[in-house]
OpenMM code with the backbone's topology and positions (N, CA, C; nanometers):
from openmm import Vec3, app, unit

residues = "UNK UNK UNK UNK UNK UNK UNK UNK UNK UNK UNK UNK UNK UNK UNK UNK UNK UNK UNK UNK UNK UNK UNK UNK UNK UNK UNK UNK UNK UNK UNK UNK UNK UNK UNK UNK UNK UNK UNK UNK UNK UNK UNK UNK UNK UNK UNK UNK UNK UNK UNK UNK UNK UNK UNK UNK UNK UNK UNK UNK UNK UNK UNK UNK UNK UNK UNK UNK UNK UNK UNK UNK UNK UNK UNK UNK UNK UNK UNK UNK UNK UNK UNK UNK UNK UNK UNK UNK UNK UNK UNK UNK UNK UNK UNK UNK UNK UNK UNK UNK UNK UNK UNK UNK UNK UNK UNK UNK UNK UNK UNK UNK UNK UNK UNK UNK UNK UNK UNK UNK UNK UNK UNK UNK UNK UNK UNK UNK UNK UNK UNK UNK UNK UNK UNK UNK UNK UNK UNK".split()
positions = [
    Vec3(4.7288, 1.4087, 8.2591),
    Vec3(4.7567, 1.4420, 8.1189),
    Vec3(4.8817, 1.5304, 8.1146),
    Vec3(4.9738, 1.5012, 8.0215),
    Vec3(5.0979, 1.5795, 8.0144),
    Vec3(5.0715, 1.7209, 7.9639),
    Vec3(5.1509, 1.8151, 8.0168),
    Vec3(5.1414, 1.9536, 7.9698),
    Vec3(5.2032, 1.9646, 7.8324),
    Vec3(5.1806, 2.0768, 7.7628),
    Vec3(5.2394, 2.0950, 7.6300),
    Vec3(5.3908, 2.0975, 7.6396),
    Vec3(5.4481, 2.1501, 7.7470),
    Vec3(5.5940, 2.1496, 7.7628),
    Vec3(5.6461, 2.0062, 7.7782),
    Vec3(5.5755, 1.9235, 7.8551),
    Vec3(5.6150, 1.7847, 7.8707),
    Vec3(5.6065, 1.7100, 7.7391),
    Vec3(5.5018, 1.7384, 7.6596),
    Vec3(5.4869, 1.6742, 7.5289),
    Vec3(5.5984, 1.7154, 7.4359),
    Vec3(5.6352, 1.8430, 7.4359),
    Vec3(5.7418, 1.8905, 7.3505),
    Vec3(5.8731, 1.8258, 7.3881),
    Vec3(5.8980, 1.8146, 7.5183),
    Vec3(6.0231, 1.7539, 7.5655),
    Vec3(6.0253, 1.6049, 7.5378),
    Vec3(5.9111, 1.5403, 7.5283),
    Vec3(5.9074, 1.3969, 7.5045),
    Vec3(5.9547, 1.3617, 7.3637),
    Vec3(5.9695, 1.4627, 7.2796),
    Vec3(6.0091, 1.4385, 7.1417),
    Vec3(6.1601, 1.4390, 7.1211),
    Vec3(6.2383, 1.4365, 7.2279),
    Vec3(6.3825, 1.4338, 7.2146),
    Vec3(6.4408, 1.3460, 7.3238),
    Vec3(6.4269, 1.2158, 7.3064),
    Vec3(6.4716, 1.1283, 7.4125),
    Vec3(6.4931, 0.9868, 7.3633),
    Vec3(6.5653, 0.9130, 7.4422),
    Vec3(6.5791, 0.7708, 7.4187),
    Vec3(6.4613, 0.7031, 7.4895),
    Vec3(6.3967, 0.6112, 7.4235),
    Vec3(6.2811, 0.5436, 7.4802),
    Vec3(6.3255, 0.4089, 7.5284),
    Vec3(6.2891, 0.3757, 7.6507),
    Vec3(6.3241, 0.2426, 7.7011),
    Vec3(6.1974, 0.1610, 7.7250),
    Vec3(6.1970, 0.0408, 7.6799),
    Vec3(6.0860, -0.0504, 7.7044),
    Vec3(6.1370, -0.1909, 7.6832),
    Vec3(6.0617, -0.2875, 7.7308),
    Vec3(6.1058, -0.4257, 7.7163),
    Vec3(6.0850, -0.4702, 7.5755),
    Vec3(6.1810, -0.5522, 7.5207),
    Vec3(6.1679, -0.5972, 7.3822),
    Vec3(6.0527, -0.6930, 7.3659),
    Vec3(5.9969, -0.6933, 7.2468),
    Vec3(5.8891, -0.7836, 7.2091),
    Vec3(5.9406, -0.8745, 7.0976),
    Vec3(5.8859, -0.9930, 7.0854),
    Vec3(5.9253, -1.0822, 6.9774),
    Vec3(5.8040, -1.1113, 6.8891),
    Vec3(5.8349, -1.1454, 6.7636),
    Vec3(5.7291, -1.1794, 6.6674),
    Vec3(5.7685, -1.3066, 6.5928),
    Vec3(5.6701, -1.3819, 6.5482),
    Vec3(5.7057, -1.4987, 6.4689),
    Vec3(5.7396, -1.4586, 6.3258),
    Vec3(5.8529, -1.5068, 6.2723),
    Vec3(5.8908, -1.4828, 6.1343),
    Vec3(5.9174, -1.3375, 6.1018),
    Vec3(5.9380, -1.3099, 5.9739),
    Vec3(5.9628, -1.1733, 5.9291),
    Vec3(6.1052, -1.1298, 5.9513),
    Vec3(6.1511, -1.0304, 5.8731),
    Vec3(6.2861, -0.9795, 5.8878),
    Vec3(6.2842, -0.8713, 5.9943),
    Vec3(6.3454, -0.9027, 6.1060),
    Vec3(6.3497, -0.8100, 6.2177),
    Vec3(6.4908, -0.8058, 6.2756),
    Vec3(6.5106, -0.7177, 6.3701),
    Vec3(6.6419, -0.7088, 6.4332),
    Vec3(6.6623, -0.8278, 6.5245),
    Vec3(6.7819, -0.8374, 6.5851),
    Vec3(6.8115, -0.9502, 6.6701),
    Vec3(6.7136, -0.9660, 6.7842),
    Vec3(6.6552, -0.8570, 6.8304),
    Vec3(6.5602, -0.8656, 6.9434),
    Vec3(6.4240, -0.9150, 6.8993),
    Vec3(6.4043, -0.9320, 6.7698),
    Vec3(6.2732, -0.9800, 6.7217),
    Vec3(6.1785, -0.8687, 6.6831),
    Vec3(6.2176, -0.7457, 6.6974),
    Vec3(6.1339, -0.6321, 6.6612),
    Vec3(6.2130, -0.5335, 6.5750),
    Vec3(6.1417, -0.4571, 6.4950),
    Vec3(6.2028, -0.3518, 6.4157),
    Vec3(6.2159, -0.2307, 6.5052),
    Vec3(6.3371, -0.1835, 6.5257),
    Vec3(6.3659, -0.0727, 6.6175),
    Vec3(6.3643, 0.0575, 6.5383),
    Vec3(6.2802, 0.1520, 6.5775),
    Vec3(6.2578, 0.2750, 6.5031),
    Vec3(6.3017, 0.3980, 6.5816),
    Vec3(6.3718, 0.4880, 6.5133),
    Vec3(6.4062, 0.6214, 6.5675),
    Vec3(6.3206, 0.7234, 6.4925),
    Vec3(6.2459, 0.8048, 6.5661),
    Vec3(6.1656, 0.9107, 6.5054),
    Vec3(6.2420, 1.0423, 6.5182),
    Vec3(6.2642, 1.1082, 6.4053),
    Vec3(6.3323, 1.2391, 6.4054),
    Vec3(6.2406, 1.3406, 6.3430),
    Vec3(6.1702, 1.4178, 6.4258),
    Vec3(6.0751, 1.5192, 6.3812),
    Vec3(6.0583, 1.6212, 6.4913),
    Vec3(6.0525, 1.7481, 6.4541),
    Vec3(6.0447, 1.8534, 6.5564),
    Vec3(5.9003, 1.8917, 6.5940),
    Vec3(5.8036, 1.8269, 6.5354),
    Vec3(5.6629, 1.8566, 6.5713),
    Vec3(5.6113, 1.7551, 6.6713),
    Vec3(5.5792, 1.7971, 6.7935),
    Vec3(5.5349, 1.7042, 6.8995),
    Vec3(5.4151, 1.6189, 6.8584),
    Vec3(5.3220, 1.6751, 6.7841),
    Vec3(5.2019, 1.5994, 6.7456),
    Vec3(5.2417, 1.4851, 6.6514),
    Vec3(5.3354, 1.5119, 6.5589),
    Vec3(5.3822, 1.4077, 6.4683),
    Vec3(5.4556, 1.2996, 6.5478),
    Vec3(5.5452, 1.3415, 6.6373),
    Vec3(5.6193, 1.2447, 6.7193),
    Vec3(5.5246, 1.1555, 6.8011),
    Vec3(5.4315, 1.2175, 6.8656),
    Vec3(5.3388, 1.1403, 6.9508),
    Vec3(5.2509, 1.0500, 6.8669),
    Vec3(5.2046, 1.1010, 6.7509),
    Vec3(5.1230, 1.0177, 6.6614),
    Vec3(5.1964, 0.8965, 6.6111),
    Vec3(5.3178, 0.9179, 6.5638),
    Vec3(5.3989, 0.8054, 6.5158),
    Vec3(5.4321, 0.7072, 6.6293),
    Vec3(5.4648, 0.7612, 6.7437),
    Vec3(5.4913, 0.6775, 6.8602),
    Vec3(5.3712, 0.5869, 6.8902),
    Vec3(5.2520, 0.6461, 6.8904),
    Vec3(5.1316, 0.5685, 6.9182),
    Vec3(5.1029, 0.4619, 6.8115),
    Vec3(5.1229, 0.4979, 6.6867),
    Vec3(5.0983, 0.4026, 6.5768),
    Vec3(5.1983, 0.2881, 6.5785),
    Vec3(5.3263, 0.3229, 6.5911),
    Vec3(5.4321, 0.2208, 6.5836),
    Vec3(5.4289, 0.1273, 6.7044),
    Vec3(5.4139, 0.1800, 6.8248),
    Vec3(5.4222, 0.0955, 6.9435),
    Vec3(5.3063, 0.0007, 6.9627),
    Vec3(5.1968, 0.0153, 6.8867),
    Vec3(5.0904, -0.0860, 6.8954),
    Vec3(5.1117, -0.1997, 6.7966),
    Vec3(5.2128, -0.1850, 6.7087),
    Vec3(5.2453, -0.2926, 6.6172),
    Vec3(5.3232, -0.3996, 6.6922),
    Vec3(5.2892, -0.5258, 6.6714),
    Vec3(5.3570, -0.6300, 6.7498),
    Vec3(5.5029, -0.6516, 6.7071),
    Vec3(5.5403, -0.6016, 6.5896),
    Vec3(5.6774, -0.6259, 6.5411),
    Vec3(5.7616, -0.4991, 6.5281),
    Vec3(5.7168, -0.3908, 6.5961),
    Vec3(5.7895, -0.2658, 6.5885),
    Vec3(5.7926, -0.1979, 6.7281),
    Vec3(5.8993, -0.1196, 6.7511),
    Vec3(5.9068, -0.0414, 6.8738),
    Vec3(5.9883, 0.0843, 6.8485),
    Vec3(5.9442, 0.1963, 6.9065),
    Vec3(6.0207, 0.3208, 6.8992),
    Vec3(6.1274, 0.3156, 7.0085),
    Vec3(6.2531, 0.3286, 6.9670),
    Vec3(6.3635, 0.3236, 7.0629),
    Vec3(6.4150, 0.4634, 7.0958),
    Vec3(6.3755, 0.5649, 7.0200),
    Vec3(6.4205, 0.6997, 7.0472),
    Vec3(6.3457, 0.8028, 6.9619),
    Vec3(6.3491, 0.9256, 7.0094),
    Vec3(6.2855, 1.0363, 6.9417),
    Vec3(6.3788, 1.1559, 6.9448),
    Vec3(6.3882, 1.2267, 6.8350),
    Vec3(6.4749, 1.3453, 6.8248),
    Vec3(6.3964, 1.4589, 6.7650),
    Vec3(6.4156, 1.5812, 6.8219),
    Vec3(6.3450, 1.6960, 6.7687),
    Vec3(6.4351, 1.7901, 6.6916),
    Vec3(6.5575, 1.7450, 6.6643),
    Vec3(6.6501, 1.8253, 6.5809),
    Vec3(6.7384, 1.7277, 6.5027),
    Vec3(6.7985, 1.7780, 6.3950),
    Vec3(6.8877, 1.6960, 6.3169),
    Vec3(7.0086, 1.6534, 6.3990),
    Vec3(7.0583, 1.7433, 6.4812),
    Vec3(7.1749, 1.7130, 6.5661),
    Vec3(7.1430, 1.5997, 6.6623),
    Vec3(7.0271, 1.6062, 6.7259),
    Vec3(6.9851, 1.4987, 6.8179),
    Vec3(6.9615, 1.3674, 6.7441),
    Vec3(6.9104, 1.3760, 6.6209),
    Vec3(6.8895, 1.2541, 6.5399),
    Vec3(7.0202, 1.1850, 6.5120),
    Vec3(7.1234, 1.2603, 6.4756),
    Vec3(7.2542, 1.2019, 6.4490),
    Vec3(7.3089, 1.1336, 6.5744),
    Vec3(7.3026, 1.2027, 6.6869),
    Vec3(7.3550, 1.1481, 6.8127),
    Vec3(7.2791, 1.0204, 6.8529),
    Vec3(7.1451, 1.0225, 6.8454),
    Vec3(7.0679, 0.9050, 6.8852),
    Vec3(7.0884, 0.7897, 6.7865),
    Vec3(7.0981, 0.8195, 6.6562),
    Vec3(7.1209, 0.7131, 6.5579),
    Vec3(7.2520, 0.6421, 6.5844),
    Vec3(7.3539, 0.7182, 6.6178),
    Vec3(7.4847, 0.6574, 6.6472),
    Vec3(7.4825, 0.5764, 6.7770),
    Vec3(7.4102, 0.6252, 6.8739),
    Vec3(7.4025, 0.5572, 7.0046),
    Vec3(7.3144, 0.4301, 6.9996),
    Vec3(7.2017, 0.4416, 6.9286),
    Vec3(7.1024, 0.3336, 6.9323),
    Vec3(7.1092, 0.2354, 6.8163),
    Vec3(7.1685, 0.2726, 6.7037),
    Vec3(7.1719, 0.1908, 6.5837),
    Vec3(7.0357, 0.1295, 6.5522),
    Vec3(6.9359, 0.2158, 6.5276),
    Vec3(6.8030, 0.1613, 6.4991),
    Vec3(6.7985, 0.0942, 6.3638),
    Vec3(6.6964, 0.0096, 6.3424),
    Vec3(6.6776, -0.0538, 6.2144),
    Vec3(6.6229, 0.0440, 6.1130),
    Vec3(6.5378, 0.1371, 6.1567),
    Vec3(6.4745, 0.2353, 6.0706),
    Vec3(6.4803, 0.3717, 6.1391),
    Vec3(6.5101, 0.4743, 6.0583),
    Vec3(6.5048, 0.6128, 6.1064),
    Vec3(6.3988, 0.6838, 6.0210),
    Vec3(6.2941, 0.7343, 6.0872),
    Vec3(6.1944, 0.8172, 6.0209),
    Vec3(6.2415, 0.9615, 6.0352),
    Vec3(6.2855, 1.0232, 5.9269),
    Vec3(6.3567, 1.1511, 5.9297),
    Vec3(6.2753, 1.2633, 5.8624),
    Vec3(6.2387, 1.3631, 5.9429),
    Vec3(6.1803, 1.4851, 5.8882),
    Vec3(6.2911, 1.5604, 5.8153),
    Vec3(6.2580, 1.6309, 5.7087),
    Vec3(6.3597, 1.7027, 5.6355),
    Vec3(6.3907, 1.8389, 5.6928),
    Vec3(6.2909, 1.9029, 5.7531),
    Vec3(6.3103, 2.0375, 5.8008),
    Vec3(6.2987, 2.0427, 5.9534),
    Vec3(6.4171, 2.0476, 6.0159),
    Vec3(6.4268, 2.0518, 6.1600),
    Vec3(6.5263, 2.1562, 6.2015),
    Vec3(6.5206, 2.1990, 6.3281),
    Vec3(6.6179, 2.2985, 6.3755),
    Vec3(6.7574, 2.2390, 6.3902),
    Vec3(6.8559, 2.3256, 6.3983),
    Vec3(6.9974, 2.2947, 6.4189),
    Vec3(7.0647, 2.2291, 6.2982),
    Vec3(7.0021, 2.1260, 6.2421),
    Vec3(7.0566, 2.0530, 6.1281),
    Vec3(6.9416, 1.9961, 6.0485),
    Vec3(6.9422, 2.0119, 5.9177),
    Vec3(6.8324, 1.9589, 5.8372),
    Vec3(6.8371, 1.8072, 5.8324),
    Vec3(6.7284, 1.7450, 5.7922),
    Vec3(6.7232, 1.6023, 5.7773),
    Vec3(6.8249, 1.5525, 5.6741),
    Vec3(6.8422, 1.6280, 5.5657),
    Vec3(6.9393, 1.5894, 5.4625),
    Vec3(7.0796, 1.5908, 5.5234),
    Vec3(7.1138, 1.6956, 5.5955),
    Vec3(7.2473, 1.7048, 5.6585),
    Vec3(7.2664, 1.5924, 5.7612),
    Vec3(7.1587, 1.5564, 5.8326),
    Vec3(7.1679, 1.4461, 5.9291),
    Vec3(7.1912, 1.3134, 5.8583),
    Vec3(7.1283, 1.2948, 5.7424),
    Vec3(7.1515, 1.1719, 5.6661),
    Vec3(7.2977, 1.1662, 5.6210),
    Vec3(7.3471, 1.2769, 5.5697),
    Vec3(7.4883, 1.2831, 5.5274),
    Vec3(7.5815, 1.2562, 5.6439),
    Vec3(7.5507, 1.3147, 5.7591),
    Vec3(7.6381, 1.2990, 5.8796),
    Vec3(7.6413, 1.1529, 5.9234),
    Vec3(7.5339, 1.0790, 5.9021),
    Vec3(7.5277, 0.9393, 5.9450),
    Vec3(7.5756, 0.8418, 5.8387),
    Vec3(7.5999, 0.8890, 5.7161),
    Vec3(7.6417, 0.8030, 5.6105),
    Vec3(7.7670, 0.7256, 5.6495),
    Vec3(7.7584, 0.5930, 5.6436),
    Vec3(7.8716, 0.5078, 5.6786),
    Vec3(7.8834, 0.4825, 5.8275),
    Vec3(7.8187, 0.5596, 5.9118),
    Vec3(7.8312, 0.5417, 6.0558),
    Vec3(7.7190, 0.4513, 6.1116),
    Vec3(7.6048, 0.4522, 6.0472),
    Vec3(7.4937, 0.3634, 6.0880),
    Vec3(7.4417, 0.2920, 5.9649),
    Vec3(7.5257, 0.2067, 5.9016),
    Vec3(7.4836, 0.1414, 5.7761),
    Vec3(7.3681, 0.0450, 5.7932),
    Vec3(7.3434, -0.0017, 5.9143),
    Vec3(7.2330, -0.0952, 5.9369),
    Vec3(7.0988, -0.0236, 5.9461),
    Vec3(7.0989, 0.1083, 5.9487),
    Vec3(6.9749, 0.1851, 5.9616),
    Vec3(6.9204, 0.2295, 5.8278),
    Vec3(6.7977, 0.1897, 5.7979),
    Vec3(6.7309, 0.2369, 5.6772),
    Vec3(6.6649, 0.3710, 5.7097),
    Vec3(6.6839, 0.4681, 5.6247),
    Vec3(6.6266, 0.6006, 5.6473),
    Vec3(6.5043, 0.6205, 5.5567),
    Vec3(6.3936, 0.6561, 5.6168),
    Vec3(6.2715, 0.6901, 5.5450),
    Vec3(6.2437, 0.8366, 5.5750),
    Vec3(6.2372, 0.9173, 5.4718),
    Vec3(6.2162, 1.0607, 5.4882),
    Vec3(6.0660, 1.0895, 5.5052),
    Vec3(6.0349, 1.1796, 5.5970),
    Vec3(5.8988, 1.2291, 5.6173),
    Vec3(5.8954, 1.3761, 5.5777),
    Vec3(5.8004, 1.4131, 5.4942),
    Vec3(5.7921, 1.5526, 5.4516),
    Vec3(5.6480, 1.5897, 5.4185),
    Vec3(5.6210, 1.7170, 5.4256),
    Vec3(5.4893, 1.7678, 5.3860),
    Vec3(5.4910, 1.8257, 5.2458),
    Vec3(5.6108, 1.8312, 5.1849),
    Vec3(5.6294, 1.9003, 5.0595),
    Vec3(5.6469, 1.8020, 4.9457),
    Vec3(5.5428, 1.7779, 4.8688),
    Vec3(5.5511, 1.6901, 4.7522),
    Vec3(5.6348, 1.7590, 4.6440),
    Vec3(5.7265, 1.6886, 4.5822),
    Vec3(5.8089, 1.7452, 4.4790),
    Vec3(5.9192, 1.8347, 4.5334),
    Vec3(5.9445, 1.8281, 4.6617),
    Vec3(6.0466, 1.9080, 4.7259),
    Vec3(6.1866, 1.8683, 4.6765),
    Vec3(6.2704, 1.9643, 4.6444),
    Vec3(6.4086, 1.9390, 4.6041),
    Vec3(6.4830, 1.8667, 4.7140),
    Vec3(6.4464, 1.8920, 4.8402),
    Vec3(6.5112, 1.8267, 4.9520),
    Vec3(6.4902, 1.6738, 4.9488),
    Vec3(6.3779, 1.6286, 4.8936),
    Vec3(6.3523, 1.4837, 4.8801),
    Vec3(6.4586, 1.4237, 4.7898),
    Vec3(6.4832, 1.4871, 4.6763),
    Vec3(6.5852, 1.4367, 4.5838),
    Vec3(6.7232, 1.4340, 4.6533),
    Vec3(6.7547, 1.5397, 4.7261),
    Vec3(6.8811, 1.5456, 4.7970),
    Vec3(6.8916, 1.4347, 4.9038),
    Vec3(6.7811, 1.4107, 4.9749),
    Vec3(6.7805, 1.3070, 5.0793),
    Vec3(6.8017, 1.1692, 5.0192),
    Vec3(6.7350, 1.1412, 4.9060),
    Vec3(6.7524, 1.0124, 4.8414),
    Vec3(6.8948, 0.9970, 4.7884),
    Vec3(6.9499, 1.1047, 4.7322),
    Vec3(7.0880, 1.0999, 4.6851),
    Vec3(7.1869, 1.0808, 4.8020),
    Vec3(7.1490, 1.1309, 4.9206),
    Vec3(7.2382, 1.1202, 5.0382),
    Vec3(7.2296, 0.9824, 5.1038),
    Vec3(7.1308, 0.9005, 5.0639),
    Vec3(7.1260, 0.7664, 5.1209),
    Vec3(6.9921, 0.7222, 5.1773),
    Vec3(6.8915, 0.8083, 5.1763),
    Vec3(6.7589, 0.7674, 5.2236),
    Vec3(6.7044, 0.6608, 5.1270),
    Vec3(6.6352, 0.5635, 5.1826),
    Vec3(6.5811, 0.4556, 5.1010),
    Vec3(6.4428, 0.4885, 5.0423),
    Vec3(6.3682, 0.5764, 5.1076),
    Vec3(6.2321, 0.6056, 5.0614),
    Vec3(6.1864, 0.7354, 5.1254),
    Vec3(6.0712, 0.7836, 5.0799),
    Vec3(6.0086, 0.8996, 5.1464),
    Vec3(5.8599, 0.8808, 5.1541),
    Vec3(5.7997, 0.9405, 5.2554),
    Vec3(5.6562, 0.9396, 5.2759),
    Vec3(5.6092, 1.0836, 5.2946),
    Vec3(5.4931, 1.1120, 5.2343),
    Vec3(5.4335, 1.2434, 5.2583),
    Vec3(5.3508, 1.2392, 5.3822),
    Vec3(5.3677, 1.3355, 5.4708),
    Vec3(5.2951, 1.3371, 5.5972),
    Vec3(5.1435, 1.3454, 5.5731),
    Vec3(5.1026, 1.4063, 5.4672),
    Vec3(4.9604, 1.4214, 5.4383),
    Vec3(4.9003, 1.3124, 5.3552),
    Vec3(4.9736, 1.1992, 5.3326),
    Vec3(4.9220, 1.0950, 5.2476),
    Vec3(4.8036, 1.0257, 5.3092),
    Vec3(4.7134, 0.9814, 5.2259),
    Vec3(4.5945, 0.9137, 5.2730),
    Vec3(4.6102, 0.7636, 5.2470),
    Vec3(4.5513, 0.6846, 5.3361),
    Vec3(4.5616, 0.5388, 5.3188),
    Vec3(4.4500, 0.4873, 5.2356),
] * unit.nanometer
topology = app.Topology()
chain = topology.addChain("A")
for resn in residues:
    res = topology.addResidue(resn, chain)
    for name in ("N", "CA", "C"):
        topology.addAtom(name, app.Element.getBySymbol(name[0]), res)
């Protein structure tokens, strides 16, 4: 079992795995939706990683625990989707969205936040995010 330090470090890396294919659906050239997770909370990163990677048509290609790392990985990996926390160290999610504007046009940004009605949500959508999800939402 990984230590808490190993879990924390696992939230800022490029993930490598073999591509999977799916029948039909709008996916990237490899046949799967490539996702970058940008969140500084290890439990959130690991939870999203576990949920996404069991989907037959999705794969996590990278994880970032700061806005600065999110920008660098988005530019390097060109994911199909970026799940972006708004409040991270070094650079906020909004600033990371602005920094990537025009540089990763193929990446759809979905904001993750715990703050319903947060002014940062409005700023993120104005900066180019396509949608937002509340971390505490129930299915």
